[in-house]
N, C-alpha and C positions, 0 to 999 in steps of 0.2 A: 503494499500500499503506500510505502514511504517513496519508492521508486516512482509510482504512478503520480504521486503529488508533485515529485520534482519535475516530471516530464510535462504536466498539466501547466505548472506555473513557469516553466522555462520557455513557453511559446510566446512570441512576440505579439502584442496587442496594438492596433492602430491608434487606439484613444489614449494611449499612454505615452507622454513625452519620452523621447529616446533617451535623454539624459538621465531622467528619473528612472526608467527601465534599467539603464545600466548600473546606476547606483543601487537600485533594489536587488539586482541580481547578485551583486557582491555581498551585500548584507544577508541575503538568502543562503549564500555559501557559508558565511560565518555562523549563521543560525543553525543550519543542519549540521555543520561540523561540530558545534557545541552539543547539540541534542544527541548526536550519537554516542559521545562520550558520557554524557549525563545518563543515558539509558544504560551503558555498559557498567558503570559504577553502581547505580541504583538496582540493577538486576541482582548483583551480589547480595544486597541488603535484602531484597525482596524474598530471595530463595533462602537465606540463612535464617530469616525471621518467619518463614512459611506463610507469607502473605499471599494466599492462594485466590484472592478476590478477583474475579474476571473482570470488574469494572475497572481496576488499576490500569490494565493494558488498554482497555477502550478509552478511558479518560486521557491516557497518554497520547493515543493517536488523535483524538479531538483536539488536544492541546497543540500538537504539532501542526495539525490543519489550520487551527485559528491563527498561530503565529506566522505561517507562510502566507496566509490571506493578508494578514497585516502588513507583511513586506511589501505587497504589491498594491496596497489601497491607494485610490485616486479619486474617492468621493466619500462623503461622509456616511452614506448609507451602508457600503461595505465595511467601513471603518467601525460603525457602531456594531453591526451584526458580529464581526470578527472578535472584537474586544469583549462583547458579552458572551459569546461562546468560550473564549478563553477563561473569563471570570466564573462562568458557572462551573467549569471543570475544576477550577482552583477552590471554590467553596467546599466542593466534595472532597478534594484532596486534602484540605486543611483539617478536616474532621474524620479522616480515614481511621485513625486510632480511636475507635468508639469507647474504649475502656479508660481512656484518660480524660479527667476534667479539664486539664489544660488544653488539649486539643479541642474539645467541644467548645470551651468558652472562646479560644481563638478563632474557630471557624464561625461562630455566632456573631463575634465582633467584625469580622472580616465580611460577613454576609450584609449584616446591617449597614456598616459604613459603605460597602461597595455598592449597595442598592441606592443610597442617597447620592453618591458621586455619579452613578450612572444616570440618575435623573438630571444632575448639573449638566453632564455631558449631552443628553438628549435635548435639554432645553437650549443649550447654546446652539445645537444643530438647527433646532426648530426655529429659533428667531431669525437665524440667517436665511433659512428656506422660505419661511413665510414673508420675509421682506423683500427677497431678491429672486426667489424661485429657482435657487442654484444649490447644487451639492457637490458638483465636479471640482476639484482642486484647480485644474487649469482655468476654468471659467472664473473662478473666485480670484485667481492670480491677476487675471485681466481687469476684473471689477475693482479690486482693491485700489489699483493704480488711478483710477478715475472718479471714484465716489469718497465722499466724507460723510456718509450717513452714519449717525451715532448707533444705530441698530447692529451694524456690522461690528463695531467695537464691543457693543454690550454682549453679544453672542459669543464673541471671541474670548472674553474674559471667563465666562463659565467653562469654556473649552478648556482654557489654560489651567484653571483650578482643578478640572477633573484630570488632566493628565499629570499634573504634579502629585496628586493623590496616587495615581496608578503607579508611578515610578518611586513612591515612597520618600519624597523630598519634604523637609520640614517646611511649615509646621503641620503637614499632613502625614506624619511618619509613625504615629502611635500604633496603627493597626499592624504595620510591619514587623515590629518588634514582637507583638503577641503572637502572630502567626509563625514567625520563625521559631520562637521557643516552644509553642504549643503542638506543632505539626512533627511528624516523624522525620528523621534526619534525611531520608531519601525524597521526601516532599519539599523540605527546606532547600535542599541542593536543587531541585527543579525550579523553585521560586527565584533562588538566587542567580541561576546561570541562564535561563533561557528568556523569560518575558522581558527583562530590562533591555536586552539587545534590540528586540524589534520595536519596542516602544520608543527608544531614543531614534531609531531609523525613521518612525513616523514623526516625531517631534523635529527632526531636522528638516524634513520635507514641509511640514506644515508651518513652521515658524520661520525658517530661513528662505523659504520660497513663497508660499501662499500669503503669509500675512508679514513678509518682510517690510513692507511700508509703515506697520505699526511697531517697528523695533524699538522706536524711542519708549514706547509704553512697556512692552513686554521685556526688553533687555533689562530694565530696571527691576522688574518683578522677579526676574530670573536671578539677577544678582543678589537681590536680598534673600531668596530662598536658598540660593547655592551657599552664601556664606553662613547662614543660619543652619543649613544642614551640616556643614563642616564643623561648626562650633558645637552644636547639640550632640552630633554623633561622636566627635572626639571627647568631649568632656563627659558625657554620660556613659560612655563605655568604661571609663575608668572605675566607676562604682558598681559595675556589674559583677555579680558572682556565679551566674549561669553562662555557660560557654556560648550556646547558640544566641542568647540575648546580646552577648558582647559582640558576636559577629553581625547581628543584625543593626546595632548602632554603627558598626563599621561599614556596613553598606550604605546607611544614610549619608555618612561622611563621603564615600567614594561617589555617591549620586550627586552630592554638591559639586565635587570637582567636574563631573561630566556636564552638569548645568552650566558652570562657568564657560565651558567651550561654546555653548549655545549663546550665552549673554553677550559674549564679546562681538559677535556678528561680523566675522571676517573669514576669509579663505584659511588663514593660518590657524585660527581657533577652531574651525571646522576639522581641518586635518588633525590638530591635537586631540580633538574629541574623539574622532575615529580611532586613533592610535591608542587613546586610553581605554575605550571600550574593548578593543581587541585584547590588551594586556590584562585588563580587569577580568574578562571572560576566562582567559587561560589560568589566571591565578586563583579564580573561583573554583574552576574544575579541579585544579591541583589541591587546593586546600580541602575541599570536601571529599575528594577521593581518599585523601589521607585520614580524615575523620572516619569515613565508612570502613576503610581497612583496619583502623585501630579498633573498632568496637564490633567487628563482624562476629568474633567468638563471644561476645559478652550478652548476657540475657537481657540487659536493659542499657540504655544509653547513659553514659556517667554526664549528668546534666550540669553539675557544679565543677567549677574550675579546680576545687580542691580534690576532686576525685581523680585528677590527672598527675597527682604528685608521683614522683619517682619513675615516671615513664621513660625517662632517658637511662635509666639503669636496666630497663627491660628490653629496649629495642632501639639501639643506637642509630641504625640506619633511619628508621622512622623519624626519630626526633631531629636528627640533622636536617632531613628533607623538609620536615615541618617548620623548623627554625629558618631555613632559607626562604621558604614561601612566606613566612610571617615577616621577614626582614624586607622582601621584596614588596609585599603588599603595603607596608608601612612607608616605603619610599626611601630605604636606606641605599646610599650609591655603592657600587655601581650596578645594582640589580635592575631588572626590567621596569619595576614600579616606579623606580626613581625617574627614570626617562619620561615616563607618561605624566607625572606630576610636573616635572621640570618643563615640559612643552606647554602645559595648561598655563603655568605661571609666567612663562615668556609671552604668551598671548595677551595675558592681562597687563604685563608691563608694556607691551606695544601700544595697548589702548591707554596708557597712562593711568592705570589704577594701582598707583604705587602703595597707597595706604591698605587697600584690600589685599594686595599681594603680601605685604608685611604681617598682617593679621593672620593670614592662611598659613604662612610659613611658621609662625609662632604656635598656632593652634595645632599645626600637623606634627611639630616637634614634641608637643605635650602628648599627642595621641600616640606616639611610639612607646609611651610608658607601658600601656596595657599590653602591647605585643611582647615587650621585654618581660613583663610580670608572667605571661604564659611560658616563656622559655626558662624563667626562674623556677617556675613550678614544676616544669618538665625534669629539670637537672638537679635543683638543689633543695627542694622541699621535699622531706621525708617523713612528715609527722602524720599523715593521713593513715587511717586504718584500712581505707578501701583503696587500694591501688590497681591500676590496670596491668594486665599481663597481655601485652601486645604480641601476639603469635599467631601463625596460620600454617596449617599443615596442607591446606589445599591451595592451588593456584587460583587467584582471582582476577577477574577483568579489571578491578581497580589498580592492580599492579602495572598493568599496561598503561593505564591513564597517568599514574604517578611518574612512571619512567618517561613517557612522551612528553609531558608538561613540564617535568623538571628540566629535560633537555631544551625545550622551547624557552624556558625561563633564562637559561644560560646562553642560548642562541640570540635572544633578544638584547641580552646583556653585551654580547660581542659584536652584532651587526644591528644596531637600532636603525641605521639608516635604510635598511631594506624595507622595514615596515612603514617607516616615515615617507618612503617614496610612494608606496601604495596608498597611504592615507592621503597624501597631498594630490595624487591623481584623482581620487575619488572627490575630494573637495572642489578641485577645479572643475570637474564634470558639472556640479551643481551651480558653480558661479560662472 
């Protein structure tokens, strides 16, 4: 079925602008590439936990279908249908662990907030359609250049709020932390790696192309949301005692960095954004593959950071890989995560946002504390009565993920100009 979907959506369509189609095709490749490795790693967990629920595979297929549709959206109608199909799958995924109160609570919160935000999104689409009778991105792109009707800006603001919620940006981030913490680890992995890629693809097309003439309005909104996301994500993570909740706030912080690339509204910032999304996706897959590998033999997921004490004495290879992944995702030079953050900061400086850049550098330096605290827990803390025994007698798909993305992390470190060239080419296609 996946091969059929690739074939269907790789066909050229006359109604789609050629540059948008070229851009969407490359994002589709990144999305499918990530999805394959997410499925490989989560399959280990599903088999080990004996999750034989047939709906898991069906929901996974519908999720892949929805995100591929989102890759090629060129009107509001398809956009709404695809994003709602994805949301419905995620509501069920969040509550898959029916015996857990945390999972049930997280799924209920996600459903309630998601339904409200869907109303915001639909209302924004409806205002634009009832005023102008248009739903196509290309038609709206032409209309925005010749009209100053306030209804267009009014509907656009509702769409902006809904999309910021969907990507988990502050101040609309609270649902993300609850869902990450309450869902089983395979579902958390799916939430972290797959939907954000395609949503940022849609946001790039919608804001940098369709509503580019409103950039004075939405760039300030994005700048505020991005800085707030970085500050809240970095500071709040320091006080977390649960591992998945810590990574949820880390995700909020990284979302803020990606939004900065949109807020700068330039070719260089768009190139930096694409570069950051690719690096972030690779590091997310590596990090969660390591997590799943480490708990595959455990009856329950060690939810608290204190449960990971002395892990370094049990499996040195695992902890060294985990340490390098954490250093990279925190932006320690010369690893791949450092170059992605550096490019975003250079885009900010090019737009003369000096104070914002200084604040982000300081907050990001503070954020390194909670990554270092994890490493300290792995190697030096030995007081916990419940220790992880990280071992496996059976070969896992996750081992392939760990080896491949660990190699890619080193390759990006040695040859960052290759990915930079690809991202620059894609950004030039849009502009």
